[in-house]
C-alpha positions in Angstrom: -2.0 8.2 -28.6 -3.0 8.2 -32.2 -6.7 7.7 -32.1 -7.0 6.8 -35.8 -4.3 4.1 -35.5 -6.0 2.6 -32.4 -9.4 2.4 -34.2 -11.3 4.9 -32.1 -13.9 7.2 -33.4 -12.7 9.5 -36.2 -14.2 10.6 -39.5 -15.5 13.7 -41.2 -18.5 13.9 -38.8 -16.9 12.8 -35.6 -13.8 14.3 -34.0 -11.0 11.9 -33.2 -10.8 10.9 -29.5 -8.4 8.9 -27.5 -10.5 8.0 -24.5 -14.2 7.9 -23.4 -15.2 7.3 -19.8 -18.7 5.9 -19.2 -20.7 3.6 -16.9 -23.2 3.1 -19.7 -21.7 0.1 -21.5 -24.7 -0.5 -23.8 -24.8 3.1 -24.9 -21.1 3.1 -25.7 -21.2 0.0 -27.9 -24.5 0.6 -29.6 -24.4 4.4 -30.2 -20.7 5.2 -30.4 -19.0 2.3 -32.0 -19.5 0.2 -35.2 -17.4 -2.2 -37.3 -15.7 0.8 -38.8 -15.4 2.7 -35.5 -13.9 0.2 -33.1 -12.5 0.5 -29.6 -11.0 -1.5 -26.7 -12.6 -1.3 -23.3 -10.7 -1.1 -20.0 -12.3 -1.9 -16.7 -11.4 -2.6 -13.1 -13.5 -5.5 -11.9 -14.5 -6.1 -8.3 -15.8 -9.3 -6.6 -19.7 -9.0 -6.8 -20.1 -9.9 -3.1 -17.6 -7.3 -2.0 -19.5 -4.8 -4.2 -22.8 -5.7 -2.6 -21.4 -5.4 1.0 -20.0 -2.0 0.1 -23.3 -0.9 -1.3 -25.1 -1.9 2.0 -22.8 0.0 4.2 -22.6 3.0 1.9 -26.4 3.4 1.5 -26.9 3.1 5.3 -25.3 6.6 5.6 -25.4 8.2 2.2 -28.4 10.5 2.9 -27.6 12.5 -0.2 -28.2 9.5 -2.5 -31.7 8.9 -4.0 -31.3 5.2 -3.1 -30.5 5.9 0.6 -32.5 3.6 2.8 -33.0 4.6 6.4 -34.2 1.2 7.4 -30.9 -0.4 6.6 -29.3 1.5 9.5 -30.8 -0.9 11.9 -30.1 -4.0 9.9 -27.1 -6.3 10.3 -25.3 -7.4 7.2 -26.6 -11.0 7.7 -30.2 -9.8 7.9 -29.8 -7.5 4.8 -28.1 -10.3 2.8 -30.8 -12.8 3.6 -32.9 -11.8 0.6 -32.7 -9.9 -2.7 -32.9 -6.1 -2.2 -34.1 -5.0 -5.7 -31.0 -6.0 -7.5 -29.3 -9.2 -8.6 -26.5 -10.1 -11.0 -25.9 -6.4 -11.9 -22.8 -7.1 -14.1 -24.2 -9.8 -16.3 -27.4 -7.7 -16.8 -25.3 -4.7 -17.7 -23.3 -6.6 -20.3 -26.1 -8.4 -22.0 -28.7 -5.6 -21.7 -31.3 -7.1 -19.6 -33.3 -5.0 -17.1 -33.6 -5.9 -13.4 -36.9 -7.8 -13.8 -35.9 -9.9 -16.8 -35.0 -13.6 -16.2 -31.4 -14.5 -16.7 -30.3 -17.7 -18.3 -27.0 -19.7 -18.6 -26.8 -18.4 -22.2 -26.7 -14.8 -20.9 -23.8 -15.8 -18.7 -22.0 -17.3 -21.8 -22.6 -14.1 -23.7 -21.3 -12.0 -20.9 -18.1 -14.1 -20.7 -17.6 -13.8 -24.4 -17.8 -10.0 -24.1 -15.3 -9.9 -21.3 -13.0 -12.2 -23.2 -13.0 -10.4 -26.5 -13.7 -6.7 -25.7 -12.0 -5.8 -22.4 -8.5 -5.2 -21.2 -9.2 -6.5 -17.7 -8.1 -5.0 -14.4 -8.8 -6.3 -10.9 -9.5 -4.0 -8.0 -7.6 -6.2 -5.6 -4.6 -6.0 -7.9 -5.0 -2.3 -8.5 -1.4 -1.2 -9.1 -0.6 -4.1 -11.4 -3.8 -3.5 -13.3 -3.1 0.2 -13.8 0.4 -0.8 -15.0 -1.2 -3.1 -17.6 -3.5 -0.4 -18.8 -0.6 2.0 -19.1 1.5 -0.4 -21.1 -1.4 -1.3 -23.5 -2.1 2.4 -24.1 1.5 3.3 -24.5 1.6 5.6 -21.4 5.0 6.7 -20.3 4.9 6.0 -16.6 8.2 7.8 -16.0 6.9 11.2 -17.1 6.1 13.7 -14.4 2.5 14.1 -15.5 1.9 10.4 -15.5 3.6 10.1 -12.1 1.4 12.8 -10.7 -1.8 11.2 -12.0 -0.9 7.7 -10.6 0.1 9.2 -7.2 -3.3 11.0 -7.0 -5.2 7.8 -7.7 -3.1 5.8 -5.3 -3.6 8.4 -2.6 -7.4 8.4 -3.1 -7.4 4.6 -2.7 -5.2 4.8 0.4 -7.6 7.4 1.9 -10.4 4.9 1.5 -8.4 2.2 3.4 -7.8 4.7 6.2 -11.5 5.2 6.5 -11.7 8.7 5.1 -14.3 9.8 2.6 -12.8 10.5 -0.8 -14.1 11.9 -4.1 -15.6 8.5 -5.0 -17.9 8.6 -1.9 -16.1 5.5 -0.6 -15.8 4.4 3.0 -13.9 1.8 5.0 -16.4 -0.8 6.2 -16.6 -4.3 7.6 -16.2 -7.1 5.1 -18.3 -10.3 4.8 -16.1 -13.4 5.5 -16.2 -16.0 2.8 -18.3 -18.9 4.0 -20.3 -16.8 6.4 -24.2 -16.8 6.2 -24.1 -13.3 4.6 -21.5 -14.5 2.0 -23.4 -17.7 1.2 -26.7 -15.9 0.8 -25.2 -13.1 -1.5 -23.4 -15.8 -3.5 -26.7 -17.5 -4.2 -28.6 -14.3 -5.1 -25.8 -13.1 -7.4 -24.7 -16.5 -8.7 -24.3 -15.4 -12.3 -22.1 -12.5 -11.3 -20.0 -14.7 -9.1 -19.4 -17.1 -11.9 -18.6 -14.2 -14.3 -16.1 -12.8 -11.8 -14.4 -16.1 -11.5 -14.1 -16.3 -15.3 -12.9 -12.7 -15.4 -10.2 -13.4 -12.9 -8.9 -16.3 -15.0 -8.9 -14.1 -18.1 -6.9 -11.5 -16.3 -4.2 -14.1 -16.0 -4.6 -15.2 -19.6 -4.2 -11.6 -20.9 -0.6 -11.4 -19.7 0.4 -12.4 -23.2 -1.0 -9.1 -24.6 1.9 -7.3 -23.0 5.6 -8.1 -23.4 7.9 -7.9 -20.4 5.2 -6.5 -18.1 6.4 -8.6 -15.2 2.9 -9.6 -14.2 1.9 -13.0 -12.8 -1.0 -15.1 -13.8 -4.0 -15.2 -11.4 -5.0 -18.6 -10.1 
């Protein structure tokens, strides 16, 4: 891909790059980019309640993690979800730059929605293959090339390993899910209400973004 044509970093002081991977959203947009050095962000979004449930089961056994909590081993999901555990509305906070102790407002949610709408090519984890196809089309990746096929096969296999309950390189595990409408789900939905609203909006925008691609064969998300 031609980095200059796409508007990525590139001048006398900064080498041209095609792609930057980071979990530090604020750092990327405040330190790396400017009106003359522009970029488009790609992300796979996951339902915030599913993310929280995954976090609970992961940190019950991930003794190598600094955030491992031995007490959670004896807790049920319902008990754990009954109150905030040091984090709420992680995605909205990450997008608008508010720390965990700052109060969130409806205006913060609006700002986060605007960022999603104008800055991201959206993918959904529960529509993984279709999302990767969208990314590839937007980036001009030839999915028929052997190298691209190998890359996609490796990522698909890693995701399949997780479904089979095997540990993969992403430290992911198969685990029970919270049923929608259950006490755990309702409690987490209340604690992370801004993130739930943001994900609903993001899902709608995923359907709206189909017009960015021509002949991609994707279907809108209801």
